[in-house]
C-alpha positions, 0 to 999 in steps of 0.5 A: 521537519526535523532533519538535520542541516546536511540533508539535502532533498534529492527528489519529491513526488506527489501522487494522487490516488483516484478519488482518495488521498494524495501521497508525498514522496520525499527522497533525501541524500547527505545523512545515513539511512536506517533500513526499511520498516518491518511489519513487526516495527512500531509505527506506521510500516505500509500503505494499503491501496484499493485496486480494481485489478490486483494482477495488473497492479502487482505487475507493474510494481514488479516491472517497477523493480518492486518485489512481489511477496507470496500472494495474492491470497483471499481475504480472510474472515469478515473480510471474505467475499467473491474477489476479495484479495490481498497481496503484499509487495515491497516497493523499489526503496523497501517499503511495504505496500498492500494491495486490496481488491473487493469487488463484491460485498464482504461477509462483514456487510451482514453483521453491520451497517458500517461500510468501508471506503470503495472508489465504486461507492 
């Protein structure tokens, strides 16, 4: 994967996200690391997860030594809808995580037949 020969794989975890994608997490040691990505950096800098109970999942992140950022907040604009919320957090290793919930139809549904993925559809 382009890592130096001094790099050692310390841990590997595979996560299955409901009926959605699987995520592989790798922890390396033996080489200098740069700081975690910021929202303004180039490239992927956060993962977003749909959750049914945004408050319970946020609490679980905090209990795992993650950092909850300001929120949850109502989704803006065409993403707005009853109960539609987002909440950002930092994982214990510094990566950004976005929690999303939209249990009711969102406003964008009035202007297009396209629909975002939902575990309930």
